[in-house]
C-alpha positions, 0 to 999 in steps of 0.5 A: 361637372369638372372637365379636363381632370384626369384621375386614376384610382383602384378599388376591389370587387367584394365577394358580393360584387360590390365596390366603393367609389373612391373618395377623390372621385366622389368629391370631384363629381359630387356623388352622394348616397342614393345617386345613380351610376351608369355602367357602360360596356364599350368594347372591353372597357367599362365606363362609369358615370353619374346619371344626371339628376332630373330637375323640376323644370325637366319634369315640367318640360316632359309633361308639357311636351306631351307624347306617349308614356313610354317615351317619357319614361325612357327620357327620365331613365336616360336622364334627358 
C-alpha cells in the first residue's frame, strides 16, 4: 500500500445505503470487485480500509500452527 499519500474525495449514500469507492482511491489502493472493506467507527469518525487478502502461505501457517478452530476463524476474518 502507498503511505504518506493524502487524498480527499466525496461520495453520496444512495437510498439503499450504498456508496461508491472513488476511482482515484480504488486505483491507489488496488481495490477490485469482490475485495472486502472494513468500516471502523472511531469516536465520531469512520475509517474505511481494505482487508488484507490471505495468501497461501498465511493459510498454511494457520494450519501448521494448530490450535482451535475458533481462533483460526478469527485470524482469517481479521486478515491476520
